[in-house]
C-alpha positions as CSV (number, residue, x, y, z in Angstrom):
1,M,72.1,-14.5,166.7
2,R,71.3,-15.6,170.0
3,D,67.6,-15.9,171.4
4,E,68.4,-13.6,174.0
5,A,69.7,-10.9,171.5
6,I,66.4,-11.3,169.3
7,Q,64.5,-11.0,172.9
8,R,66.8,-7.7,173.4
9,A,66.5,-6.0,170.1
10,A,62.1,-6.7,170.3
11,L,62.1,-4.8,173.5
12,V,64.1,-2.4,172.3
13,F,61.7,-1.5,169.4
14,K,58.8,-1.5,171.5
15,L,60.9,1.2,173.7
16,F,62.2,3.2,170.8
17,D,58.9,3.4,169.6
18,A,57.7,6.4,172.0
19,N,54.9,7.5,170.4
20,G,53.4,4.0,170.3
21,N,52.5,3.8,166.4
22,G,54.0,0.9,165.5
23,V,57.1,2.3,163.7
24,L,60.2,4.1,164.1
25,D,60.3,7.6,163.3
26,T,62.1,10.4,164.0
27,E,59.5,11.8,166.8
28,D,59.9,8.8,168.4
29,F,63.5,9.6,169.6
30,D,62.7,13.3,170.3
31,L,60.0,11.6,172.7
32,M,62.5,9.6,174.4
33,S,65.5,12.3,174.8
34,E,62.4,14.7,176.3
35,R,61.3,11.8,179.0
36,V,64.9,10.9,179.8
37,L,65.8,14.5,180.5
38,A,63.1,15.3,182.4
39,V,64.4,13.1,185.0
40,A,68.0,14.5,184.7
41,T,67.5,18.0,185.5
42,D,70.2,18.3,187.7
43,S,72.8,16.7,185.2
44,A,75.4,18.7,183.8
45,Q,74.0,20.5,180.6
46,Q,76.9,19.0,178.4
47,D,75.8,15.8,179.6
48,R,71.9,16.5,179.0
49,Q,73.0,17.3,175.4
50,A,75.2,14.3,175.1
51,L,71.9,12.3,175.6
52,A,70.0,14.3,173.2
53,D,72.9,14.0,170.6
54,S,73.3,10.3,170.9
55,L,69.5,9.7,170.5
56,R,69.8,11.8,167.3
57,R,72.7,10.0,166.2
58,Y,70.9,6.6,166.9
59,W,68.0,7.9,164.7
60,D,70.2,9.0,162.1
61,V,71.9,5.9,161.8
62,L,68.9,3.7,162.0
63,V,67.2,5.3,159.1
64,G,70.2,5.4,157.2
65,V,71.3,1.9,157.8
66,L,67.6,0.0,158.0
67,D,64.7,2.1,156.2
68,A,64.9,0.0,153.1
69,N,62.4,1.4,151.3
70,G,63.0,5.2,152.1
71,D,59.6,6.0,153.8
72,G,61.3,7.6,156.7
73,V,60.1,4.9,158.9
74,I,61.6,1.5,160.1
75,S,59.1,-1.2,160.5
76,P,59.3,-4.0,163.0
77,R,60.8,-6.4,160.3
78,E,63.3,-4.0,158.8
79,F,64.6,-3.3,162.5
80,E,65.1,-6.9,163.5
81,A,66.9,-7.8,160.5
82,S,69.9,-5.8,161.4
83,V,69.8,-3.7,164.3
84,L,72.4,-6.0,166.4
85,D,74.9,-5.6,164.0
86,P,77.8,-4.8,165.9
87,E,79.9,-3.7,162.9
88,R,77.0,-1.0,161.9
89,F,75.7,-0.3,165.4
90,A,78.2,-0.3,168.1
91,P,79.8,3.3,168.0
92,T,76.3,4.5,168.4
93,A,74.9,2.2,171.2
94,A,78.7,3.3,172.9
95,A,77.7,6.7,172.2
96,F,74.4,6.0,174.0
97,A,75.6,3.9,176.8
98,D,78.0,6.6,177.6
99,A,75.5,9.4,177.8
100,L,73.0,7.7,179.4
101,A,75.5,6.6,182.1
102,A,76.5,10.0,182.5
103,L,73.1,11.3,183.5
104,G,73.0,8.6,186.1
105,D,75.9,10.6,187.9
106,P,75.1,14.2,188.0
107,D,77.5,14.5,191.5
108,G,80.5,13.2,189.4
109,D,81.3,10.6,192.1
110,G,81.4,7.8,189.4
111,L,78.5,6.3,191.4
112,I,75.0,5.5,190.5
113,E,71.8,5.4,193.1
114,R,69.3,2.7,192.5
115,P,66.5,5.6,192.4
116,R,68.0,7.5,189.8
117,I,69.0,4.3,187.4
118,L,65.1,3.6,188.2
119,G,64.1,6.9,186.9
120,L,65.9,7.1,183.9
121,M,65.1,3.5,182.8
122,T,61.7,3.7,183.6
123,A,61.5,7.0,181.6
124,I,63.1,4.6,178.7
125,G,60.2,2.5,179.1
126,F,61.7,-0.2,180.9
127,D,59.9,-2.0,183.6
128,A,60.6,-1.4,187.2
129,S,61.1,-4.5,188.6
130,N,63.4,-5.6,185.8
131,T,65.2,-2.5,186.2
132,N,65.7,-3.1,190.1
133,A,66.6,-6.8,189.1
134,L,69.3,-5.1,186.6
135,F,70.5,-2.9,189.1
136,D,71.2,-5.8,191.6
137,A,72.8,-7.8,188.8
138,L,75.3,-4.9,188.2
139,G,76.6,-5.5,191.9
140,P,75.7,-2.5,194.0
141,D,77.7,-1.6,196.8
142,A,77.0,-1.7,200.3
143,G,75.5,1.5,199.7
144,G,73.2,0.7,197.2
145,R,75.2,2.4,194.4
146,I,76.9,0.8,191.1
147,A,79.6,2.1,189.3
148,V,79.2,4.3,186.0
149,T,81.6,2.2,184.5
150,A,79.4,-0.7,184.9
151,W,76.4,0.5,183.9
152,A,77.6,1.8,180.5
153,D,79.6,-1.7,180.3
154,G,76.1,-3.4,180.4
155,I,74.3,-1.0,178.2
156,R,76.9,-1.9,175.6
157,D,76.5,-5.8,176.5
158,Y,72.8,-5.2,175.8
159,Y,73.4,-4.6,172.3
160,T,75.8,-7.1,171.4
161,P,74.1,-10.2,169.8
162,D,76.6,-12.8,170.8
163,K,76.0,-12.1,174.8
164,A,73.8,-14.0,176.9
165,G,73.5,-14.6,180.7
166,I,74.3,-10.7,181.0
167,P,72.8,-8.6,183.6
168,G,70.5,-6.6,180.6
169,D,68.9,-9.8,180.4
170,H,66.7,-9.4,183.5
171,L,65.3,-6.4,181.3
172,V,63.5,-8.9,178.9
173,S,61.8,-11.3,181.3
174,L,60.2,-10.7,185.2
175,P,62.9,-11.3,187.9
176,G,62.1,-14.8,189.1
């Protein structure tokens, strides 16, 4: 696994641990869903539900695959051992990517504006300066918008262990 992927996995664990108790549990995914949906109040109900469902599925897959000792929580060790396994997690990450990207486009024009992606990403827990660097790396148009598909593809790439030099790498280190 590439060093970049290991750094991305470590950050994902930190962000998924929304309640900050040092392990992943079902409450974390409920909190993340609440935080993200609080930013997307103007999104269609089916898009909001798709995000909530994708996070619930994410938890169900994680606990089903990674909870080695059956205690209902996932430790950092359990998480890092296999979370970036594309065979196990690619469909789950893809569903999350599509749902989050859809929340970025409440008007349905296929484009996401910088303030919207910044709001959604900081609700997840990403740093604002890193999110701005990500947005720039995704190639905004002259109007300061990126394609919904570009963001969804970028999210998928973030969860792919053999990828490096991707826009999502801006999320794990301060732009410089």
